[in-house]
N, C-alpha and C positions, 0 to 999 in steps of 0.2 A: 504494500500500500504506500503510495507516494505522498499522500496528504489526507486530511480528513474530508476535504471537498475540493472540487474545482469550480470556480466561478467563471463563466464565460461572459465577458463584458466588464470593463473597468470604468463604467460610468458611475453616476451617483449611487444607484442601488448596489452595484457590485462592490464599489469601494467601501460603502458603509457596512455591507455584509462582511467584508474581509476584516475590517477594523473591529467590529463587534465580536466576530469569531475569535480574534486575537485576544480580546479581553477575557474570553472564556477558555483560553489556552488551546484553541484549535488551530491547526495549520491548514491554510488554504493556498491554492495557486490560482491567480487571476490570469486568464488568457484574453488579451486585448488585440483585436484586429488592427487597430490604428497604431500610429507611431508614438502615441503618448496617452496616459490615462486621463480621464475626465475631460475629453475634448468638448463635449456639449456643455459641461459646466463652465468651461473657459470662455465660451462665447455668450453665455446667458446674461441677460440684462446689459448688453453692450459691454461685456467684460467685467461688469460690477457684481453680477450674481445675486439675484433676488432669491435668497436661499430658503425662505419659508414665508408664511403669512400668519400674522398674529391671530387671525380669526378662522384658521383652517379647521374644519370639521368634515365629517363624511357628507355633509349637505352640499358641499361645493364640487362634488364629483359626479361624473356621468358614468353609468354602468348598467348592464342588464339587470344586475342585482344591486340596487342602491344601498343595501345594508352591508354589503360584503366588506367594505373598508373599515367598518366600525371597530372590529377587533384589533386590526393593526394600529389604528389611531388611538386606541386605548392603551396598547402596549408601549407605543412610542408617540408621545404627545409633542405639541409645538413647544411646550416648556422644556421637554427633553432635548429638542433640537437646539434651542437657544442656549441651554446650559452646556451642551456638548461643545458648541463652538466657542462659548465664552471660556471654557476650560483651557482651550488652546489659543486664546488671544484674539478671538474674533467676536466683537460685540455688535449687536444689531442696531441699525438706525432706520426708523420707519419713514418711508417716503410718502406714499398715499395708500389709503384703503388697506392698511395692515401689512403692506409689502415691506419686508425686512431685508436690508442690504448691509454688508459689512461696513462698519464705520471706519473710514480711513484706510480700508483695505479693499481687495478686489477678488475676482474669481480665482486668480492664481494662488492667492493665500488660502482660499477654501480647498482647492485641490492639494495644496501643500500640506494641509493638516492631515489628509488621508495618506499621502505618500510617505510622510514622515512616520506616521503611526504604523503603517504597513512595514516599513523598514525596521522600526523598533520591535515589532512582534515577529519579524522574520517571515512575513507573508510575501511570497514571490509574485511580482507582477511581470509578466512576459508580454511585451508589446510587439507588434508586427507578427502576431501569431494567428495564422489562418486555420481554423478548425477544419480538418479534412474528413473526420469520421468519428462517430460515437457508437459504441456497442455496449449493451448491458446484458450481463449474465452472472449468475451465482451471487447476486446482491452487490455487484460492483459495476462501475461504469469505466470503460476504457475509452479515453479521449485522445485522439490523435490530432496533431497540428503540424503545419508546415511553417518554417521560418528560415529565410535565407536559403531556400532550396533543400533544406534538411528536414526530415520528419522525426517526430518524437511522440511517444505515447505515454500517458499517465493513467494509472489505475487507482480509482477512488471509490468510496462507498456512497458519496453524496455528490450531486451535480446541481448547480444553480445556473439557470438561464436568465441573464440580466443584460441582454444585448440591445435593449431599447426598441424603438419603433422605426417607422419608415421615413420620418422627416429628415431633411437635409442630407440627401444621398451623397453630395459632394464631400461630406465629412465622414463618409464610410457607412452610413446607415444602410441596413439591409433587412430582408425579411427572414433572417436566420431563425429567430425564435418561432415565427409562425410556421415555417417549413418543418422545423424540428418537432413542434407540437403535433402537426398533422401526421408525421411518421408514427407517432404513438397513438393515433386515433383520437386526439383531443379536438374538441369543437372550437372553432374560431368565430368570434363575433365579427361581422363585417367591418372592415377597417376603412377609414377615410381621414383626410387631413383635418386637423382641428386647430383652433387658435390661428386662423389663417385669413389673410385678406380676401375680399370678395371682388369679383370682376363685373364690370358693366359693359355690354356690347350693344350694337344696334344704334337706333336713332338717338339714344340718350348719351352715348359714349362721349360725344364732343362736349356736352354740357358739363360732365364730370371732369373731363380733361382740362377745361379752362380754369377749374378751381384747384388744380393740382398744387399741393403744398399748404392749402388752407386747413386749419384745425378748428373744430367747433365742439363745445360741450353739448352733448345730446343725451337723450334717453332712447336707446335702441331696444325694440321689443318684437316678439311674435306672440302667438297665443299660449306659449309655454313659459316664457321668462322675459325679464327685462334687465338692462344694465345701463347705468348712468355714468358715462365717462366720455372722453373726447373721441370724435371720429376724425379721420384724416382723409381728405380728398386726394386722389392720385390721378395720373393720366390714364390709368386703366380701370379705376373704380374707387373702392373704399377700403380704408385700413384704419389704424388707430385702435386703442384699447377696447372701446365699446364694440367695434366691428369684430375684432378678434374673439371677444367673449361670445357674441351672438352666433358666430360661425360654427361653434361646436354644437349648437342647437338648431342650425339651419339645414334644410334639405333642399336639394335642387328642385326648382319649380315653385318654391314658396316665396311669398312676399315678406319683407320685414318693414316695420314701421319706425320712422325716426321722428322723435319729438325734438325739434330744433331749439326749443326754449323750455326745458323741463321744469324749471323752478319758478316760472312766472306764467301768467296768462296774457297772451298778446292782445286779446280783445280788451281786457281791463286796462292795460297800459295805454292802448290807443284812446279809450274813452277818457282817461285822465288827461291825455295830451290834447284832445279836442277841446276840453274845458279851459286849458291854460294857454295853448298856442296852436289854434286850429289851422293857421296858415303854414305850419311846418310841413315840408314835403315828406312823404312816406319814406323816400330814399334817405333823407337826413335822419329820420326817426330810427330806421333800421340800421343806419350806420353807427348809431350809438351802441348797438348790440353786437353787430357782426363786422368782420373785416370788409373793407370796401369792395374787394373782388367778389366776395360772397353776396353782398347787397346788390351789386350790379347784376350778378347771375340770376338773382331772384326776379329780375324784370321779365324773365320768360314766363313767370307765373303770376306776378303781382303788378298792379298799377303804381309803380314806385314813384312816378312823377306827379301823382295826384297829391293835393294837400290833404292833410289828415281830416279836416272838417268836411271835405268833399267826398269822403269815402261812403259809398252806399252800403246798404245792408248786405247786398250780394258781395260787394268788395270785402267787407269785414268777414263774411263767411269763408270766402276764398283765402283770405289771409290766415284765418284760424286753421283751416284745413292744411294749407301749405306748411305753416310753421309747426303745428302740433301733430299733424297726421301725414307727414311726408312719406309716401309709399315708394319702396324700392323692390324690384324683382331682380336680384343678381343673376347673371348668366352662369356663373360658376365661381370657383375659387382659384387661388394661385398655386395649388397643389403642394406636394410634399417638399418642394424646393424652398417654399416660403413658410410652411407650417411650423409652428412651435412644437406641436406634439401630434400623436396619432390617436384617433378615436377608435374604440374597438380593440380587438386583440384576443388573447387566450381567454376563453370563457371562464368566468369565475366559478361556474358550477363544476369545473374540472379540478378545482383546488380547495384545500381546507382554508377557511377564512382565518383560523387560529394559527396556522403554521405556514401557509402558502405552499405546502407540499401537494404534489399531484396525487389525486385519489387513486388513479389507475396504475401509477408507477412509483413504487416505494423509493424514497431517496432522491426524487427529482423535484426541484423547486423552480417556480417562476416568480420574478419580481420586477418592479418598476414599470416602465412604459409599455412593455410587451403584453401586459395583463389588461383586461378590459376594465380599467379604472382610469378615467381621464379628468383632470382637474381644471378649474378655471385658470385664467391668466393671473399672475401675481404671486408666485412662489408656492402655489398649491401642489403642483406636480413634483417639485423637489421634496415637499413634505411627505408625499406618497413614496417617493424613492427612498428617502431615509427610513421611513417606517417599515416599508417592506423589506429593506435590507436588514434592519434590526431583527424583525420577526424571523426571517429565514435563519439568521445566525444563531438564534436561540435553539434551533431545532436541527442543527447540523450534527 
């Protein structure tokens, strides 16, 4: 036996699993296809790494079984994440909506915590390792990999699949976990890009393109959920935090609603303005709320050159509909190249919620993004990675 376990994938889940196994005196080997561990951690949050969210619970996750993640989040809490990183010199600073970033440090420091601990515990990280075969018999897994043209095989009693999802293929993302799961007859929940920008095509494409670079605070919703954050107009459609959030709940062919003034009522504001300064042009009024380019673009829908006092009942209704009930029917999304995470994955029904061990294959575990547990934008997916890595380590 070469180690207590092999972990395939040295991302957030795999690294946490290796470190937690080290605390328990267990030896693991991490096989990483890329040339360095924690590649996706390093680019997260623009290199700053939004490593958890103060308000993370199972409620902010999408899964066929919405209760599945409860056990993991009970075993490893947000407070545990905060305490863990504080122990190794990383304190959190809240940005917005509970998003926690390292104060005065960055993603490299986050990865550095794990690589240093792995070194201290004697956990071996082998980068540039392409897994070429996995066999299981007599309660052991034989894992073969290629590196530098040479092949080597390890034999271990436990195997952890933490290879992530499909987003950002240029960074080495593959469907390894999904293919491997299918080999063992495990069900896969249909996958799709999540936390991803949405595209607009056809006759409306030019209108969105002229607004490229403009950001507006909005409430974006469908019949299932709503998010109040900024949206960003681009030359191909919509992005920004609110759009990324709703994208995980959007299905092709559906409309989304955008409230362009979520905290006020445009009709009430106009009525007040009519009483105090009825000669004010609607364009000037809107210019107090929105960037000029956005106000100008609204001329497609609104009589912005009318004076406020001259607005008819029909005008007011049109303004209200446009500002508070702006309908968008995206053509699609920007795909895995631009997605932050993958929706779907290994069906949670195939795994124990308490251990993340495969029910059909003893000693086989799945954790992190490859499992059908997908969090909101803002550190939630990291919290799932840390928690699932911890849970698996307790059961190796």
